[in-house]
N, C-alpha and C positions, 0 to 999 in steps of 0.2 A: 237172308242172313247177312249180317254186316261182315264185310271183309276184315279179317284180322291182319293187320300189318305188323310185321316184325322189324324192329330197328336194331341194327348191329351197333353195339357200343363197345369201345375199347376200354378195358379196365386196367389202370396202371397200379401195379403192386410193387411196393418197395421191398428191398432185401430184408430178410428176417434178422432179428426177431421183431415181431410186430407188437411193441409195447408202448403204451402212451402214458406219460407221466407229466406232472405239472412243473417239473424242474426245467431250468434253462441254464445256459452257460453263465449268464449274469447272476442268477440266483445262487448257483453253486459257488461261484468265485467269491461273492460277498459273504456267503456263509463261512467259507474258510477264513476270510478276513476277521469276521466276528469271533471265530474260534481261537484265533491267534491273539486277540486283544488282551485277555487276562495275563498271559505271559509277557506281552509287550508292555502293558501298563505296570506290571510289577518290576520289570527290568528298569523302567524309568524311575520308579520309586527307589530302587536299590542303588543304581548307578548315577542318578541325577540328570541334570540338564545336558551333559555331553551325550548321553544315550538318546535323549529326545532329539537333539540336533542330528545325530546320525540317522535316526528314523526319517526325519524330514528330508534330509539330503538324498538318502537312498530311494525313497518313494518318489520324490519330486524328479530326480534324474531319470528314473525308470519311466515315468509318465511322459516327460518331455522328449526323451529319446525315441520312444515308440511313436508318439504323435508326429514328430518331425519326420521320421522315416516314412510313415504312412502317407504324409502329405507329399513328400518328395517323390514317392513311388506312385502317387495318384491312386492310393488305396483308401477305402473308407476308414476314417479315424475311429478306432474302437477302444480307446482307453477307458471308456465308461464301463467296460465289462468286468473290471476289477482284477484282471490277470497281472497288469503292471503293478498294481498296488501290492498284490501278494508277493511278486518277485522282489519288489523294493523292501518289503518288510522282512522277507527271509534273508536278503543280503545284509540288512542291518543286524539281524539276529545272529549272523555268522561272522561278525567281526568284533574285535575287542572294543570296550567302551572308549579307549583313548586312540582309536584309529583316526588318522588324518581325514578330514572331510573330502579332500580332493581325491583320495584313493577310493573312497566309497562311491563317489560320483562316477569315476572311471569304471568301477566294477559294475554299476548299474547300466552304464552305456554298453559295456561288453556283453552283459547278460541279454539285454533287449535287442541289440542290433546283431551282434555276431552269432549268438547262440539261438536266438528265437526268430527274428525277422528274416535273416538271410537264409534260414531253412524253410521259410514259407509262412511264418507267423504262428499264431495259436493253433495247436493241434498237430504241427508238423515237426517241431524240434525233437531231436532224438536224445538230448541230454537235458537234465534239469537246469534251467538258466541260472538260478541262484547258486547252485552248487558249482556249476562251471565257473561262475564269476569268483566264487571263493577260492577255487583251485588256481585260477588265474592270478588273483591277488596274492595268494600264498607263495606262488612261484616267483612273482615279480617283486614283492616287498615282504620278504619273510620276517624281517625284524619287526615291522609294524604289526604283522599278523600274529606274532608269538610273544610280544613283550608289552603290548599296550593294555595291560590289565588294569582294572580299577584298584586303587589303593584304599584299604580300610584303616589307614593310619601308618605313617612311616612308609616302609616298603612292603607292607603286609598285603598279600592277595587273599588270604583267608580272612574270614570275618573276625572281628575283635572278640566275639564270644568264644572263639576257639583259643583256649589258653594253655599255657605250659604247666598244666596241673600235675604232670607226672615227673617233673623235675629233669627235663632234658637239658643237656649242656646248651648254653645260650646260643652259641654259634650254630648248633644243630637245629634248634628251634627257629632261628632266624632264616636258615636255609629252607626249612619246611614251610614256613609261613609265607615265603615268597613264591611258592609254586601253587598251581591249581591242584585240585584233588587228584586228577589223573596224573599230573606231574609228580605229585608226592608218591603215588603208588609206583610209578615207573622209575623214579630216581632214588627210591628208598634203599635198595640194595647198595648203591654206591655210597649213600650217606652212612650206612653201617660201617664202611671201611674208613671214610674220611673223618668221621667224628667219634668213632669208637662207641656207638650206641648199640644196644642189643636188639635183636629181632622183636623181643617182647615189648620193649620200649616203643619201637616204631609202630607195632600193632596197636598198642594202647593209645597212641596219638592218632593214627589214621582212623581207627574205628571207635573213637570216643563218641559219646552221645552228642556232644556239641558239633563235632565234625559231620556226623551223619545227618543231624537235624539241619545243619546249614546247607548240606548238599540237597536235601529234599526240598527245602523251602527256597533255595536259590540265593542264600546270603553268603556267596563265595565268589571268588574270581573266575573269570571265564569269558567266553563270548557273550554278547549282550543278551541274546534270547535263549540260551541253552542251559542256564544254570538252575532254573526252578523246575524240578521234576513234577511238583504238585500242580502248577498252573499249566504246564504242557500236557499233563495227563487230563486235566479238566477240559482243555481245548480238544484233545483227542476224543474224549467221551462225547462232546458236542457233535463232532463230525460223525461218530458212530451212530448216535441217536438220530441224527438227521439223514443218515444213510448216504452221506457224501463219500465215505470210505467204508471198507469192510474190515473185519478183524484179521484177515489173513496175513497181510504184510506186517503190521505192528507186532502181532503176537509171535510170528515166526522170527522176525528180526530181533526183538528183545529177548525172546526165549532162547535163540541160538547163542547170543552173547552170554547169557546167564549159564547155559548148559556147558559151553566150552570153558568158561571161567572156572566153574565148579570142577570139571574133569581135570583141567590143567593144574590147578592149584592142589588138587588131591594127589595127582601123580607125583608132583615135586615135593610132597610132604609138608605143604604149608599148613600151619596149625589152625589158622582162623579162616577156613575155607568158606563158610557161610557169609562171613562179614566182608571178605574181599570180593566175593561174588556180588553182594548187595552194593558195594561201592562202585563196581564196574557198571552196574545197571543204572544207578542214580547219577553218576558223574558224567560230564562231557555232554556231547550233543546227541546221545542215543535216543531220548524221547522226542527231541525236535526232529531228528531225521526219520524216525520210525513212523510218526504220526503225520508230519506235514510235508516231507520231501520225498521219501520213498514211495508214498501213496499217490504221487502225481499221476493223474489219469493218462496223460500223454506218454509218459516215459516208464510206465509200469505195465506188467502183463494184464491180459483181459480175463483170464480164467482163474478160478480159485486155486487150482493146483499150481498154476504158473506163478501166482502171487506168493504162495507158500515157498516155492523154490527160490523166487526172487529175494524174499525176506531172509531165508536161511543163508543164501549166498552172501548177502550184504552183511549179515551178522558174523559169518565166518571170516570174511575179509576184514571187518572192523576189528575183531579180536586179534587176528594175526598182526595187523599193523600196530595195535596197542602194545602187544607183547614183544614183538621182534622188530618193529619198524623204528625209524629214527624220530618219529613224531608220536606224542602220547595219545593222539586221537586219530581215528581212521574212518569215522562215519561218512564224511563227505566223499572220500575217494572210493569207499566201498559202494555207495549208491551210484556214483558215476560209472564205475566198472560194470555194475549190474545193468545200468541203463543200456550199455553197449550190447548186451546179449539178450535184451528183451525180444527182438524179432525172432531170435533162435528159440527162445522159450515158448513164444506164441506158436511157432511152427510145429513144435513137437508136443505141445499141450493142447491141441485142438480137441474140443469135445466131439463125441461121436454124433454123426448126423442121424436124426430119428428116422427109423425105417430102413436103414442101410446096415450091412454087415461090416 
C-alpha cells in the first residue's frame, strides 16, 4: 500500500470582509471625474473662459504639486490614479469665477502637500483636501473668495432673466441683483429696513419662477461648480448607479437642511415656508458638498449608520451657519468639522461581530 504523505501548508487569510470586486482606486477615481464633468462643462458654458482657466490651473497645480513631492520623497509617482484631478476640479468648483489664478494655484498646492501628502498620501488624510484648501483661501483672501462673482451685465450676479417684474424700488432691486441667492435670503431682512420694501415684495422676488429656475439650472452667481443643482444631481446619480457612493450621506445631509429650514421658518411664522425651504436646498454648495465632498471614502464613516449621523451633523452645522453665521454658506466648514469626528463615529458605530454577543 502506497504511503500517504501529508504536506503541511500554511494558508494566509486576510482580514474580513472577504469580498472580491472588479473596482480599483484608479477606476473609482476616474468614475468620480466623469460624474463631475456635466456640472464642470455647464459652468464653463455659463461663466466662460475664466472658469476654464481656473479649472486648468487648479488641476495642473494639483498634479504638479503631488508629482514633485513624490519625486522629492522618492515615492512612486501616482498622479495617474485620478485623485489629484478630483482635488483640482473640486478646488476650481469652490472658488468664484473671477478668482485670481495665483490664489487657485496656491490652494491646490496647500491641498496636495499640506493636507494630503504630509499626512501620508492617498488614504491617510483626515480632512478633505479640496475643502481644507477652500477654508485656507477664504481665511487668507476673503475679498477674492466672496466678491469675485460672475457678472451677468453691469453689477448683476443674478441672471438677466431675473427681472424686476414686481416693481421693486430700483435701489432695492440693484442691491438684490448684486447678491447670490443665499445672500439674498440672508440679507433680505436688512433690505426691508434699508429700502422700505415689504416682506411680500421680497418673497415675490426671491421665490419668483425665474429665480427658482435659475437656481435649479445654475444660471446664477456663485462659486464655479456649485450653482447648477440639475447637473450636480445628475453626477450624483451616476455615482449612486455605479455604487461609488451610497445614499446615506447625500440623503441625510440634504434632508437635514430641508427639515431644519422647514421647522425654523415655521416657528418664526414665515409665510412661504415651502418656498424658502426649496431655496435653501437648491442654492449654494449643498448638492456639490453632499454628493462629491462629504462622500469622500477617506474622510467619511465606513458604516451606514455612521454615514447617516455624519450627513445629519453636516446638515445641521450648515443650516446653523447659514442662519446665524456671518457667512451665507456653511457647507464647507460643516463637512470639515464632521471630518474631525469621523474616528469617533466609527468607534461607536461598529457593527456587531457575527457569532458574538
